[in-house]
N, C-alpha and C positions, 0 to 999 in steps of 0.2 A: 604685647603681641597681641595682633588682631585674631580674632576667633576665626576658625576658617570652617566653613559651611560647605558640605556636598549635597548636591541636588540628587536626590532616590527618585525611582520610577514612582508616579502619582504624586508628585509635587510635594512630597515629606522632606522635610530638612532634618539633618543631623546638627542638633545644637552643642555647645560647648558642654555641655551637662552631660549628655549621650557620650561623647566621645571620652570623657573623661569617665563614663560607666564602663565602656570598651575598652578603654586602658587599662582599668582595673581588673577586667574579667581575664585581658591576656597576662596581666602579671600575675594572676592567680592561677593561669595556667602553667607559667613559669615555674611557679613556685610547687606546681603539682607535680612537673617532671622531677625537677629537684628533690622534692620530696619522696617519689616514686624509686628513682634511681639510689637514694639514700637508704630507705625502706628495703630496698632488693639488697643492698650492700649489706645492710646490720642485719636484717631478718633473715637473709637466703646465702647470699656468697661467702660472706665472712665463718660464719658458724658451720656452713657445708664444709670451706677449706680446714678448719680447726679440726672438725670430726673426722674427715678423711686423714690428716694429719695424725690425730691420735690413732688412728686405726691402724696406718702404716707402721707406726711405731709400734704398735702392740704385735702385729704380726711379726716385724722383726725381732720381738723380743720373747716371742715363741720359738721363732726359728733358734735364737740365741740360746736358750734355757735347754733346747735338745743337746747341743754340746756340753752343757753342763751335768745333765741327766748321764750322758755317757762316762763323763768322768766318776761321776759318783757312782755309778754303776758296776766301776772297773774291777771292785774287789781290791784295790791296794791297801797296803798298811797305811796308819795316820799320818806321818811325815811326808812319806811320798806323794799320798792323797792331796795332802795340802799343797804342796810344790805343784803338783799337773793342775789343781784349781786353780793358783794363782797364775801360773803360766796361760791357763786359758781364758780366764778374765781380762788378763793383761792384754793377750790379742783381739780379745772384743773389743776393751777400750781403744785401741791403736786403729780400727777402724775408721777411716776418714774420708770425707767426700773430695774427689779430685781437684775439684776445681776452687773451692775455698779452704782446703785443708782443715776444717772442723771436723772433730769428732762425731759419730753420730750418738755415743752413749759415753757421757761424760763422767758416770759415777756407777757402780754395779755392787750390791752388797749380797750375801749369802746368809741365811737363818735356817738351822736344820732342826728338827723333831729327833731329839737324842734318846725317846723312847723307843725308835724305830729304826734309828743309826746307830750300830756297833761301833762307836768312837767316843771318845772323852767328851765328856760335856764341853762344849764351847769351843772345842779345838777347831771347828771348821767352820764357826761364824766369822765369814771372811768380808771385807770391805775394801774397794780399791776405788782411786779416783778423788778429785777435791771433797774435802768436807762441805764447802758452800756450792752447792751445784744448783742453782736456783734458776728459774725460769726454764725447768725443764720437765718433760712429759714422767710422770713418776707411775710406773706400771710394776704390778706385782704378779709375778708369773708363779703359779704352783712347780715344784719341783716332783716329779715321781721317779720311783725306783725301777728301773729297765726289767729286772726281772721278776719284781712282786705287782709293781704299777700301783705300789701304796704312795700315797702323800707325805714325803719326807721332809720337806720343807718349800721354803718361798725366794726366791732370787728378785731382788728390787734393782729394777733400770730404771735410773736418770735418764732418758733420751733426750738428746739435744732439740730443743724447739727454733734454734736459730734459723733453720731454712724455711721454716712455716713461716716465722715473724717477719724474714725477709720478702717472701711472697705475697702475703698480706700487707707489708708497707708499699710495696710495689703497686700494687692494684688500687690500694686506697689512695695513692699520690694521684694516680689516673684519675681515678673517680672524681677526686677533688678538683681536679684541672677542668672535667666536663661541667661540673657544677657550678665553679665558678665562670665559665664562658656562659651558661644558661642563665645565672644569674646577672652578669653583666647585659646580656642582651635583654633582658626583662627590665633591667633599671633604664636602658637607654631608650626600651621602647615607652618607659611611664614619662620619663623627660619628654619627649617628641610626642604627647598627645594632640597637640596641637595640628600636626599634621597625619591625624589618626590613619585615613583610607591608605595614604603612602607607607607609613611604618608600618601597617599589619601586613603589608604585600613583603617588604624588608624583612619584617620580623619572622615571616614564614621561611624566607629563604635563608635567614640566619638560623634558624631551627633545622631547617634541612641540613645545612652544614654542619652543625653539631652531629646530629642523625650520622650523615655518612663519616664523619671523624671517629666515630667510636671504635675502639679496637677492637670487640667484639661483634659476632654478627645479631643483628636486629632488623627486625621487620613489623609491618604494621597493615594490618587486613582487618576487613569487616568481618564479623562474628557470623559465621553462616555461611561465608564464600570460601571456597577454597584458595583462589589466587589471591595476591596480595595488591596492595595499593601502593605501598612504600618498600623500600629494603635498603640498606646502605651497604657499600662497597663489601665490607668484608663479609655481608650476608651472601651477595651476590656470588661471590667467590667461591665462599664456603659450599652453598647449596647449588650452584649452579644456574641462578635463576635467569631466564629471558622473556622478554614481552612476548605475549601472545597476540592474535588477531584485534583484541579488544583493548589493547595498551597495558594490560595489568602484567604482572610477574608470577610467572609458575615454573617448575621443574617437576620431573619425575620424583628427586631426592625430598622436595618440600610436599610433594601429595601424598607419599608415602609417608611421612610425618606427621601430617594434617589427618590421614585416616586413622591412624596410632592415637589420634587423641592428644590434645594440648591442655595443660593446666587450665583449670577455668578460674580459679580465686588467687588473691594477691598472697605471695609467700609460698603457692604449691609450687612444686617442682617435679621433675623425674628425669632419670638417666636412659637415653635411648640410644640404639645403634642404627646410625645412617650409612648403610652400604650403597655403595657405587660400583657398577658394572664394570669390571675391570680395574677398579681401584681398589685402596686399601680399605679397613674396614676402620669405621672413626665412633667415636664414641662423644657425646654432647649431654650437658646438662640443661634442660630445656625449663624456662620457666614464663609465664605470661601474665602481663598486667591488663586487667579490664580498664577502659578509657574510652569516652566520647571525643571523638575526631571529627570536625566539620559535622555536627550534628547528629552525627552514626555511631552505634556502639561499634569498637574496634577492639582490637587486642593488641599492644606492644610484646612481642614474644623476643626472648633474647636466649643467645645460645652460648655456651660457655662449653669448650674443646677441651674434654676429659681423657682424650686417648692416652696420653702419656702417663696421666694418673693410672686408668683402666691396666694399662700395661705392668706399670710397677705393681699395682695390687696383684695382677693374675702372677708375677713373677714370685712375690713374696708368697701367694698361697700355694703354688708349685714346690715352693723352697720348704714349707710347713709340713709336706705331703709326700715328699719324694725323698729318697735316699742321693743323696750327692754324687755317691762314686758310680753305680748304676743305672741311676736314673729311674728305677723301678718306686713302687709306692713303698714309705715307711711303716715301720710297725705301727706308730698310732694310728694312720690312716687304715692300715688292714682291721685294726680291730674296729673302728668307726664302721666300716664298710661291712664287716663282716655282722656286725652287730643288726645295721639294716636288712641284710640279706636274711637274717632269721628272721625280724619281723614279717618279711614277706612272704617267708614259708609257711611259719605260723598262720597267716592269714588265708593264703590261696593253695598250701599243699601241694606245693612243687618241690621235688627233690633239689639237694644241696649238697655239694661234697667240697671236701678239701684235700688236697695235698701239701704236704710237710716235707720238703728236701733237706738234704745234707750233703755238702760235698765230701766225698770219700777223702782221707787222709789230707784235709787241706792243710793241716799244721806242716807235714812233711813237705809238702810243696813252697810253701813259706820259707822253711829252712833250709832246703835244697837250691831253689831258683831265686829267693828273695821275696821280699815282699812286695815288691813292683810287679813281679810276675805274678802274685796271689791276686793285687789288685787288677791284673788282664783278664785272668781267669774269670773273676767275677763279674767284668763286664761283658765278655763273651757269653757267657753262661746266661745273663739277662736278654743278650740278643738272641740266644736260642729260645726262652722262652715266649719273646715278642713273636718269633717265627713260628712257633707251633699253636700259639693259643688263639681261641675266638677272640671278636672284639668285646664280648660280653663279660670275659674271665679277666680276674683280676691278681696279677703277679708284683710279689712285694718280696723286699729284705726284711726276713723276720729277726734275724739277729746275726752278726757274724758271717759264718758261710751256709746258715741256713735261710730256705727260701719258702714261702708260703703262697701257694695258690688258693684262690676262691673260684669256684666253678658251679656257679647258679644253672639251674634246669639240668643238671648233671646225675645220676645216677653213681653207686662206687664202682661199677663196670665201668662206666663212660671215662670217669675220673681217673680208672686205673689204664685204660688204654691211652689217654691223653698223658699220663706220668710215663708210660712205659715208651711214649712217641718221642718225649723229650730226653729220656734217659739213652735211647737209640741215637739220637742226633747228636748228644754230645758226645757220644763214643765215636762217631764219625769227624769230629772236628779235629782239624791238624793244629798242632801248636808251633811255635817258632822256638822252644826249646827242647833241645834233643834229650830223649828219655822221659819227657813228660807224658803222664796219663790222667787225665781226670774223668772220674765218672762221680755217681751221683747214687745216694739211696733214699727211697723215697716210703711214705707212711700214708694211707690214704682212707678217710673216713668219709661216713654218708650223715649228714644230721639226722639225730633220730629223737628230739625233744630235749637234750640235755641243755644245761647251760653253755655258754659262749666257752669258760674256760676248760670245762670239760669235754667239749669237741675238739677244740685244739689238743689237749691230753691224749684222747684217744688216737688222733694222727700221729703225734708224738711216742706213743707207746710203739704204735705198729713201726716207725721209724727205727727204732733202738731194737726192735725184733731183728728186722731184716740187716741192719749194722752188727747183729751179735751172730749172723748166720753167714757172713761173709762179706756184706756191703755190696754195690752195684746189682740192688733189685728194688721190686715194689712190694710193700706188705699192703694189706686190706682186709 
């Protein structure tokens, strides 16, 4: 084949050797893109997905562990406690994904410290599920006695990794297709180096098509310039990009993302919230790859939408902090939040009070009207608390029919007023059961430098003092 020579301005000719060098440069550029996408997958996306999956599995295990703790703290005799534990463990193993019918947990084991558990040694060391549960996330979650808060054992969850592996496999296949296309285009350009000038244009068009075909948003822009040079269709739709007067791409969403700052190094990434006026809140995992494009330092910015993962993460976080029946915070969260509030009081010396409520004769309500009615009472009481409290106040279910309020910046007098307001509001509630009357007793205490447990015990003593004096009142 004859060498093709192109005349450049000034009479300079492209020789065959120069054309081959340019073909080599183009080939290296293709390899750079393949390497960049491969490195981004190996160093960023896949580890992030695995870490996120492990985090979700850990959060789910923490939530499941609370069910086991409630059974262990029920005070049942050994044979009945073992049956309840097996029932609870079996129900956890039966939880499955609706689409694939794969279980979330494949194997579950419990090991207790019998120096702290008053049971025959080894009687409650239980395991359920297949013995060979390979390919799972193995999560060891500590178990605490709900009454003493002492560590009494460990629950080992073998969480199914099938869902994560399927997601990783699907993404890996798509990336292999993209890299295969890029490699094919690069090889094609290398073989057609004799038509270098024409092939360079064709190769640029091919790269643009690959860029457009990417299933996730990708944008290309020069460093130091907020507007964009190129964006694929996924990015235009995701960021709402439009051409400005200069022909470059921009949008309010992109400008806000740019103002927040983009990652500057290979492998760096961060999550950011992309808010659109009148639209839903979206979360994206943003990464940027520095590169030189057409002689200009640029950045290839990729976005992976993680809104669903954030939503699931938020649901798991809420499940680990709230009581499933009432929607109030659970005992574990109350202890964590109270510890933080005590630290703030010690630092800034503002008042802090708590109110410990107990529903009067709640066992009688359950016995007379049924446990379903008792559950309805707890839900309605939670609604009364929400109506009567400030935004800064924290309400939670302390245990059974006991409720705990944390009242930052409130003296004991202000806390007493809040407790009375709640007590009176509850007395005016109308109930759908004839003869039902629901009242509560409350103990109020203001923090005075004692330990957290002593602080709660102080409110507890005042609560039982009012219960001993006829109930339906507030003691402080």
